[in-house]
N, C-alpha and C positions, 0 to 999 in steps of 0.2 A: 420682674419688671416681663411685665408686656412682650408677646414675640408675635410674628405677624409669617405667615405667609404671602404674597403676592404672587400670585397665576396669570403672568405677562400673556401678551394673545401669542408667541409665539411660539408659546407652551412650555416654555423657561416656569420653573417655581424660584421666588427669590425670597431671601431669609429675614429677615430686621427685626427690629430691638424696635423697642418706644424713640431710641434716642435716633436711631437713622431712619425710623419708615419715611420720612424725608424728603432725605437723599437726591435720589431720584424719579419718586415714582413719576411725576410729571411727566420726563423722557418715555415712564413705560408705556403713560397714557396718552404719551401724543402715537405712539405704534399702534395704539387699539385700543377694548375695552378688556379693563382688568378685571380682578376680583381678590380680595385678601378675608385673609380668615386668620381668630387673632384668637391665643393662646393666652391664661395667665402666664403661666411661662415658660422655658425649656422640657421643664422637667413632665408639665401634661402633655405637651407638641410630644415630646422621645414615648411618652408610655399610649400617647394613641387613644388620649383621650376626645373626645368631639371638642370642637371649637366652643370659644366663649361666643363669640360671634363673628359674623360674613357681614361683608357688600359684595356685589353682586351693576356691577355698571362703573364707568367712568364719575353717572351724575354723581351718581351716591358715594365715590368716595372723592368725587368735588367739597361737597355737603360738609362731609366727615371730618375732612381736611379745614376748612374754614369752620369752623366748630372748634377743634384742635387750635387752630392760632388767638379766637376770640376770650381764650382760657388764661 
């Protein structure tokens, strides 16, 4: 299961899974510009592998979220 680190504008970093990525992302984006990094699983994250992909900025995140909803 993919895992995500969401970088909140206040400097906090939140860990989310595919199931919970959309739970509070809108509230985070309301606070300011966010970024997301994605790993294939927790093991890759714990092993300090490079993220599979990342998004910077709320516009990019909104576009990605809308594509997820379409599927």
